[in-house]
Backbone bond lengths (Angstrom), bond angles and torsions (degrees), N, CA, C in turn:
res aa  C-N    CA-C-N  psi(-1)  N-CA   C-N-CA  omega(-1)  CA-C   N-CA-C  phi
1 M - - - 1.428 - - 1.525 109.11 -
2 S 1.315 117.80 126.80 1.456 122.80 179.53 1.514 110.35 -87.18
3 T 1.310 115.32 165.60 1.455 119.36 177.15 1.518 109.34 -97.80
4 A 1.324 114.96 150.72 1.458 120.69 179.69 1.526 109.27 -73.33
5 P 1.340 117.04 152.69 1.464 119.20 176.37 1.520 110.02 -67.85
6 P 1.328 117.86 164.74 1.461 119.82 179.87 1.528 110.49 -58.34
7 P 1.348 117.09 143.89 1.455 119.93 179.85 1.517 111.84 -65.32
8 S 1.308 115.07 151.36 1.455 122.01 177.71 1.519 108.83 -106.54
9 S 1.337 116.84 137.56 1.456 119.81 177.45 1.520 110.88 -86.46
10 S 1.316 117.57 -16.62 1.459 119.84 179.50 1.522 110.19 -107.71
11 T 1.311 115.13 153.44 1.453 121.43 179.79 1.528 109.77 -63.62
12 P 1.330 117.72 133.09 1.476 119.14 176.63 1.527 110.75 -58.88
13 T 1.302 116.22 153.86 1.464 120.79 -178.41 1.524 113.43 -115.04
14 I 1.318 117.23 -9.10 1.467 121.55 -176.63 1.524 109.22 -102.22
15 A 1.321 116.98 130.50 1.458 121.67 177.27 1.531 109.78 -67.86
16 P 1.324 118.28 150.81 1.468 121.15 -176.68 1.528 115.72 -49.00
17 P 1.339 120.66 -43.63 1.470 118.43 -178.79 1.531 114.02 -64.03
18 Q 1.337 117.69 -22.08 1.462 121.41 -179.46 1.526 113.08 -93.86
19 R 1.334 118.47 -4.75 1.466 120.55 -179.07 1.519 110.76 -69.00
20 D 1.319 115.85 142.68 1.458 122.00 175.16 1.530 107.34 -70.57
21 P 1.333 118.84 123.60 1.465 120.26 -179.21 1.537 113.30 -53.97
22 A 1.312 117.93 -27.68 1.470 120.81 178.30 1.527 111.60 -68.39
23 D 1.335 117.19 -21.47 1.464 121.70 179.97 1.527 113.11 -91.96
24 V 1.327 117.39 -1.17 1.467 121.60 -177.64 1.527 109.21 -97.18
25 A 1.325 116.19 118.32 1.465 120.97 178.12 1.526 109.45 -76.71
26 P 1.321 118.03 144.05 1.468 120.61 176.29 1.538 110.62 -61.13
27 A 1.306 116.49 147.75 1.468 120.93 -178.86 1.525 111.87 -56.17
28 D 1.324 117.17 -38.49 1.469 118.54 -176.50 1.534 113.87 -79.36
29 S 1.329 117.35 5.85 1.464 119.70 174.25 1.531 110.83 -85.33
30 Y 1.329 116.90 -10.51 1.464 121.80 178.45 1.525 109.75 -91.73
31 H 1.337 115.50 155.09 1.461 122.06 -178.04 1.523 109.28 -130.64
32 P 1.332 117.94 156.68 1.470 120.00 177.28 1.529 111.13 -52.88
33 A 1.320 114.51 139.17 1.467 125.47 -179.63 1.529 113.38 79.70
34 D 1.340 119.88 -2.21 1.467 120.70 174.35 1.524 109.02 -63.95
35 R 1.327 115.48 138.18 1.463 121.31 175.36 1.521 108.64 -81.16
36 V 1.318 116.45 132.85 1.459 120.79 -179.36 1.525 111.10 -141.74
37 W 1.332 114.16 164.88 1.457 123.34 165.38 1.520 105.63 -102.90
38 V 1.325 117.67 138.69 1.462 121.70 174.16 1.520 108.46 -125.27
39 Y 1.333 115.27 148.68 1.462 119.46 -177.81 1.526 109.75 -100.22
40 R 1.332 115.18 111.40 1.461 122.36 175.08 1.518 105.84 -147.71
41 D 1.336 117.21 98.28 1.468 121.46 -173.59 1.520 110.41 56.41
42 G 1.311 116.85 42.30 1.455 124.25 -175.88 1.516 108.77 113.63
43 W 1.320 117.00 166.09 1.469 121.69 -179.02 1.517 109.80 -78.42
44 R 1.323 116.83 130.92 1.462 124.24 -177.42 1.525 110.27 -127.01
45 A 1.325 116.57 145.80 1.461 120.97 176.84 1.523 109.45 -70.08
46 G 1.341 116.08 140.86 1.456 120.79 179.28 1.514 112.00 -152.07
47 V 1.339 115.16 173.43 1.458 123.14 178.67 1.524 107.37 -134.70
48 I 1.320 116.52 130.94 1.464 121.81 179.98 1.528 109.90 -66.24
49 E 1.325 115.78 132.69 1.469 121.97 173.53 1.527 110.26 -102.20
50 A 1.337 116.52 -38.58 1.467 121.64 -179.24 1.522 108.15 -157.52
51 A 1.338 115.84 155.91 1.464 120.73 179.49 1.518 109.90 -140.62
52 S 1.332 115.28 147.13 1.457 122.24 174.81 1.526 106.80 -135.65
53 P 1.319 118.57 175.58 1.464 119.05 177.97 1.539 113.42 -62.12
54 R 1.319 118.18 -21.87 1.464 120.92 -176.11 1.518 115.45 -102.19
55 A 1.345 118.57 -26.79 1.467 120.28 -173.80 1.522 111.02 -162.74
56 V 1.334 114.68 170.55 1.461 121.80 175.50 1.525 109.10 -125.09
57 T 1.317 115.88 150.31 1.459 121.43 171.60 1.514 106.33 -104.09
58 V 1.342 115.99 130.82 1.456 121.25 -171.52 1.523 110.50 -132.72
59 T 1.333 116.30 136.26 1.460 121.61 165.29 1.515 104.97 -89.68
60 Y 1.322 117.29 127.80 1.463 119.90 -175.16 1.519 110.61 -144.53
61 R 1.317 114.72 167.47 1.460 121.11 177.67 1.527 108.52 -96.70
62 P 1.340 118.27 104.80 1.465 120.16 -177.65 1.530 113.46 -71.81
63 T 1.330 117.72 -16.26 1.466 121.98 177.75 1.517 108.05 -137.89
64 E 1.307 116.92 -174.57 1.463 121.31 177.98 1.519 111.56 -78.15
65 H 1.319 118.53 -6.51 1.461 122.15 -179.83 1.527 110.26 -81.32
66 R 1.323 117.25 172.93 1.457 122.40 -175.22 1.521 113.80 -76.21
67 G 1.314 119.07 -14.40 1.459 121.36 -179.44 1.520 111.56 -63.49
68 T 1.327 115.89 156.33 1.461 120.52 -179.63 1.517 110.76 -127.13
69 G 1.312 114.67 162.57 1.451 123.29 173.72 1.520 108.17 -131.51
70 V 1.314 116.45 162.92 1.460 121.51 176.42 1.513 107.01 -126.85
71 D 1.329 116.70 131.16 1.456 121.10 -178.66 1.527 109.10 -152.31
72 T 1.317 114.23 168.95 1.454 121.36 178.63 1.521 108.97 -108.79
73 F 1.334 116.44 134.96 1.460 122.18 -176.62 1.524 109.96 -129.93
74 T 1.322 116.78 144.76 1.459 121.09 171.41 1.527 108.55 -84.45
75 A 1.315 116.66 163.93 1.466 123.07 -171.85 1.539 115.28 -51.96
76 P 1.337 121.02 -42.72 1.467 118.23 -178.56 1.524 114.34 -62.30
77 Y 1.326 117.38 -17.99 1.464 122.47 -177.30 1.526 112.36 -96.57
78 V 1.348 116.93 11.91 1.464 122.50 -177.46 1.524 109.11 -132.28
79 S 1.326 115.96 141.21 1.458 121.58 175.95 1.529 108.21 -145.59
80 A 1.324 117.61 143.66 1.468 121.82 -179.56 1.526 110.41 -63.09
81 R 1.334 116.06 146.38 1.466 122.80 -178.13 1.521 109.25 -130.66
82 S 1.344 117.35 137.39 1.460 120.26 176.84 1.520 112.38 -108.45
83 S 1.335 117.34 -25.46 1.461 119.38 -178.26 1.523 110.44 -69.58
84 E 1.322 116.00 148.96 1.458 120.88 -177.54 1.523 111.06 -86.33
85 D 1.314 115.89 142.55 1.455 123.11 172.27 1.521 106.29 -121.76
86 P 1.335 118.22 105.14 1.463 121.28 -174.21 1.529 113.84 -56.19
87 A 1.303 118.06 -32.02 1.465 120.37 -178.63 1.522 112.03 -70.78
88 L 1.321 117.99 -23.24 1.461 121.50 -177.56 1.519 113.28 -109.25
89 D 1.294 117.08 -46.63 1.457 121.69 -168.19 1.522 113.90 -76.42
90 R 1.304 118.53 -18.16 1.467 119.98 -177.60 1.515 112.09 -111.79
91 R 1.307 118.82 3.24 1.462 119.72 -176.58 1.525 110.34 -66.47
92 D 1.251 117.09 112.85 1.459 129.04 -179.36 1.520 117.06 15.81
93 R 1.316 118.53 30.84 1.461 120.67 176.05 1.516 108.87 -77.75
94 G 1.319 114.85 96.23 1.447 119.93 174.18 1.508 116.13 83.62
95 Q 1.328 119.85 3.90 1.451 120.55 -178.80 1.523 109.19 -72.98
96 G 1.314 116.58 104.15 1.448 121.43 178.66 1.520 113.62 72.54
97 R 1.294 118.13 14.50 1.458 121.46 -178.41 1.514 110.37 -129.12
98 R 1.318 115.09 150.24 1.462 119.19 169.27 1.515 106.55 -86.72
99 M 1.336 116.41 137.69 1.455 120.84 -175.04 1.529 110.33 -118.69
100 T 1.330 115.50 149.96 1.459 121.28 173.96 1.521 108.10 -77.97
101 P 1.349 119.31 168.21 1.463 121.13 177.96 1.527 113.26 -60.56
102 T 1.338 117.39 -20.40 1.473 119.84 179.21 1.509 112.45 -92.37
103 G 1.351 118.10 4.08 1.456 120.80 176.03 1.509 114.96 90.78
104 L 1.318 118.66 9.37 1.457 121.83 178.63 1.520 109.50 -95.05
105 P 1.354 117.67 147.77 1.460 118.46 179.26 1.524 111.30 -68.51
106 V 1.332 115.87 142.80 1.451 121.33 176.71 1.527 107.35 -72.37
107 R 1.316 116.94 134.33 1.463 121.58 -177.95 1.518 110.22 -53.78
108 G 1.347 115.55 133.86 1.455 121.23 178.32 1.511 114.50 79.82
109 S 1.353 118.23 8.31 1.473 119.33 -177.57 1.523 112.51 -106.93
110 A 1.337 117.83 9.54 1.466 120.55 -179.01 1.524 109.65 -64.01
111 A 1.329 114.78 143.22 1.466 120.14 -179.09 1.510 110.94 -77.36
């Protein structure tokens, strides 16, 4: 398993087909709750939900509004992100709850 490249605080500017393959981290280098950029009609802020050797599942903001979508992306369509997105990064992840290593609440620990 390879490690992901350092996160970027700015939105990527290169579309996935033009990315240098050496700059693309393998899908399984990402972990649940990692902040990422995903490419869907432009680069969008997202958070990893699950990862496999072939793809990642991401909750992301498909528009500039607060709503979110969940989709699966292959590695060229994902890039590490360091900047915070309040609509995604603070959503009840661990607030008053015990969480499993995959980011799910432990049964019976809801506040």
